[in-house]
Steps between C-alpha positions, in 0.01 A plus 500: 500500500225259603378276220277287718462445874240324707430546869304225674324525834413236755148623580231592250448874441821603683611646168219757480671761722821475305354483147397866469817619671721310255303644206580854616869427562592332174576686178223512237685250279390214726170321557397394845234234523356247738370183344429313818405589856857434611731664246619817333669489164722779366589492131684738272284619212786385278456142627129442441353175371382677182851616418651157569246327275549752220877463518473121497262507205729729304802278567308195381305643208159467666225740386368674813150476354525124544579520870238423765561628853308412814515684831318564824704748702623858513839394367327375180328831412750639247523159328124469482468851353774447241401174332213454258403162645502566877286315749441579867382230731145552624629480858782751433531845647281772347784695338618186320145421381456857380834489314442176309321473169314186605385325816591138567330259735631509857784281622241278671331456160831405328517832315858465376445139392181599316683769305794273417268217390313729264824635357634148448172397337535806274175642634624843604186660358298317765667693781551846353 
């Protein structure tokens, strides 16, 4: 079983021909995504970020409603959909933006830092 695999390419967009082919060859219990112009990521649906965070929170007594997640790529989609406080970066891929509950500033605008600063200042209501 594949839990997670990443294929990297030397030239940009070389992965495009292979991406759709891999999607048709793998069983349905895997996600195939491309987060950059030079990679393909294969992940078991049992090994998603959302599942890992939930398991960690349960082991450590953390209420999942207190968790904030931030993503920008296809491999963040399930995590962004699952959590109540999910943010997609403004410069993220469309499917990530559509899956998140909220939109954060872009990486160039220090989006992650802005969210973390507001959380640390206890001003979550200013960003949601």
